[in-house]
C-alpha positions as CSV (number, residue, x, y, z in Angstrom):
1,M,-9.4,95.1,33.7
2,I,-7.8,92.1,34.8
3,D,-7.7,88.9,34.6
4,M,-8.5,86.5,37.0
5,P,-4.8,83.7,38.2
6,H,-5.6,80.8,37.5
7,E,-4.2,77.3,38.8
8,L,-2.0,76.1,36.0
9,V,-1.6,72.1,33.8
10,W,0.6,70.4,34.0
11,G,-0.5,66.5,33.3
12,E,-3.6,65.8,35.9
13,V,-2.7,67.9,38.5
14,Y,-3.0,71.6,39.4
15,L,-0.5,74.4,40.4
16,P,-1.3,77.8,42.1
17,P,0.4,80.3,40.8
18,L,1.6,81.8,43.9
19,L,3.6,77.8,43.9
20,V,5.8,77.7,41.1
21,T,6.3,81.4,41.6
22,V,8.4,80.6,45.2
23,A,9.7,77.5,42.9
24,I,11.4,79.8,40.6
25,A,12.1,82.3,43.3
26,Y,13.9,79.5,45.2
27,A,16.3,78.2,42.0
28,L,17.3,81.7,41.2
29,A,18.1,82.3,45.2
30,M,20.2,78.7,45.4
31,L,21.8,79.8,42.0
32,V,22.8,83.4,43.4
33,S,24.3,81.7,46.8
34,S,26.0,79.1,45.0
35,V,27.5,82.1,42.8
36,A,28.3,83.9,46.0
37,V,30.6,80.8,47.8
38,K,32.5,80.3,44.8
39,T,33.6,84.1,44.2
40,G,34.2,84.1,48.4
41,F,30.3,86.8,48.9
42,H,30.0,84.6,51.1
43,R,32.4,85.5,53.9
44,H,30.7,89.0,54.3
45,V,27.1,87.6,55.3
46,A,26.6,86.8,58.8
47,L,23.5,85.3,58.5
48,P,23.2,83.0,55.4
49,A,20.0,80.9,56.2
50,V,18.0,84.7,56.5
51,V,19.9,85.8,53.4
52,E,18.6,83.2,51.8
53,V,15.4,83.2,52.6
54,C,15.4,86.7,51.4
55,L,16.4,85.6,48.5
56,V,13.7,84.1,48.3
57,V,11.2,87.4,49.3
58,I,12.7,89.1,46.8
59,F,12.9,87.6,43.7
60,T,9.7,85.8,44.8
61,G,8.6,89.3,44.8
62,I,10.1,90.8,41.6
63,I,8.6,87.2,39.4
64,G,4.9,88.3,41.0
65,Q,5.5,91.7,38.2
66,F,5.5,90.0,35.4
67,I,3.0,86.7,36.1
68,A,-0.7,87.4,38.4
69,I,0.6,85.4,41.2
70,F,-2.9,86.9,43.4
């Protein structure tokens, strides 16, 4: 049986699980992007903004496998 996801409570603020998942995924994408800049891999990317959005989507899917977001 799949448990129904519930909001995460931080003080008096209710946060949906998908918002928390996307925030973590964005932080990971920023970390990967900064590592790519420091290593020089960013020179091989034509559209860095699109790559960053794709990384956020990929990380959201991976984190969503471990956290019930829907």
